[in-house]
Every structure is written in C-alpha cells, then in structure tokens.
C-alpha positions in Angstrom: -3.6 23.5 0.7 0.1 23.5 -0.3 1.2 22.3 3.1 -1.4 19.5 2.9 -0.1 18.4 -0.5 3.5 18.5 0.7 2.6 16.4 3.7 0.8 13.9 1.5 3.8 13.7 -0.9 6.2 13.3 2.0 4.3 10.3 3.4 3.9 8.8 0.0 7.6 9.2 -0.7 8.5 7.7 2.6 6.1 4.7 2.2 7.3 4.0 -1.4 10.9 4.0 -0.2 10.0 1.5 2.6 7.9 -0.7 0.3 10.8 -0.9 -2.2 12.8 -2.6 0.5 10.3 -5.5 0.9 10.9 -8.5 -1.3 7.7 -9.5 -3.1 5.9 -6.2 -3.0 4.7 -4.9 -6.4 3.6 -1.2 -6.4 1.4 -0.1 -9.2 1.7 3.4 -10.6 4.4 6.0 -10.9 7.3 6.1 -8.4 7.5 9.9 -8.8 5.3 11.2 -6.0 4.6 14.4 -8.0 2.6 12.2 -10.4 0.5 10.4 -7.7 -1.9 11.1 -4.9 -1.6 9.7 -1.4 -3.0 6.4 -2.6 -0.6 3.4 -3.0 -1.9 0.3 -4.8 0.2 -2.8 -4.2 0.3 -6.6 -4.0 2.4 -9.0 -1.9 3.5 -12.0 -4.0 2.0 -15.2 -2.7 -0.7 -13.5 -0.6 -4.2 -12.7 -1.8 -5.0 -9.0 -1.2 -8.1 -10.0 0.9 -5.9 -12.2 3.2 -3.3 -9.3 3.4 -6.0 -6.9 4.4 -7.3 -9.2 7.1 -3.8 -9.6 8.7 -3.2 -5.9 8.4 -6.5 -5.2 10.1 -5.6 -7.4 13.0 -2.5 -5.2 13.4 -4.6 -2.1 13.4 -3.9 -1.1 9.8 -6.8 -0.4 7.5 -6.4 -0.9 3.8 -8.8 -1.7 1.0 -8.6 -4.9 -1.0 -10.4 -6.0 -4.1 -10.7 -4.7 -7.7 -11.8 -1.2 -6.5 -14.6 -0.9 -9.1 -11.8 -1.1 -11.8 -12.2 -4.6 -13.2 -10.8 -3.6 -16.6 -7.7 -2.2 -15.0 -7.2 -5.4 -13.0 -7.5 -7.4 -16.2 -5.0 -5.1 -17.9 -2.6 -5.5 -14.9 -3.2 -9.3 -15.0 -4.1 -9.5 -11.4 -7.4 -10.5 -9.7 -7.3 -7.7 -7.2 -4.9 -5.4 -5.3 -4.5 -3.8 -1.9 -4.6 -0.1 -1.5 -3.3 2.1 1.3 -3.9 5.8 1.5 -2.2 8.6 3.4 -3.5 12.1 4.1 -3.0 15.1 6.5 -3.9 13.1 9.6 -1.3 10.4 9.0 2.2 10.3 10.3 5.6 8.6 9.5 5.1 6.5 12.6 1.9 5.2 11.0 3.7 4.4 7.8 6.3 2.5 9.9 3.4 0.5 11.6 2.1 -0.3 8.1 5.5 -1.6 7.0 5.9 -3.6 10.2 2.5 -5.2 9.6 3.5 -6.1 6.1 6.6 -7.8 7.4 4.5 -9.7 9.9 2.2 -10.8 7.0 5.2 -12.1 5.1 6.2 -14.1 8.1 2.7 -15.4 8.7 2.4 -16.7 5.1 6.1 -17.6 4.8 6.6 -15.6 1.7 
C-alpha cells in the first residue's frame, strides 16, 4: 500500500507542477501532496467545466465536471462547478503529460 500511495503522490505532485505553469488554471485544495489524495479539482478561466470536459474527452482524457454533489462547497468557492481529474496506480506521467497537452489545446480552442 505504501508504494501505491507514493505513486499517487508522485503523479499528483507532477500534475500540480505542470498545472501551475498554465495561465488561467485555478487548482482548489492544498498544494502539499501529503495533504491531498490523487484527485485534483480545478477550473480554467473563461471555459465552463462542462465544455472543458467535452474537449478533454475528445482528446481521450476523462475528467468529471459539475458540482460533484457538493453544492455548498461550490457556493463557498463562488463557482458554479469545477473539473476534477484523478490519478491512481494505473496512471503514468505520460498520461499526465497528455492531460496537460489537452488542457493547452482547450485554451487554444477557446482562445483563453
């Protein structure tokens, strides 16, 4: 189980570092991977999370979009919804790179 946890943290750390390099991305939650799971909740400024999820899906990247049964949290965050990516034992750094590339394509598509 320790190796699984380490792998999940490694992927989360890698994804958070890559996401921090993209203008317009807001990541919700702690940046310290020891205080989070393999789930990263985020928004891309100027793009509705459902539109973002659709474009990512067309690129072969599956994320969830919506309020995730947490409407009070969305209200507290002052957003209508968010996108959520998750990483686990079966994911790789290459898949994180594909996710980041798809986000860049989304930015280009929506010109944001």
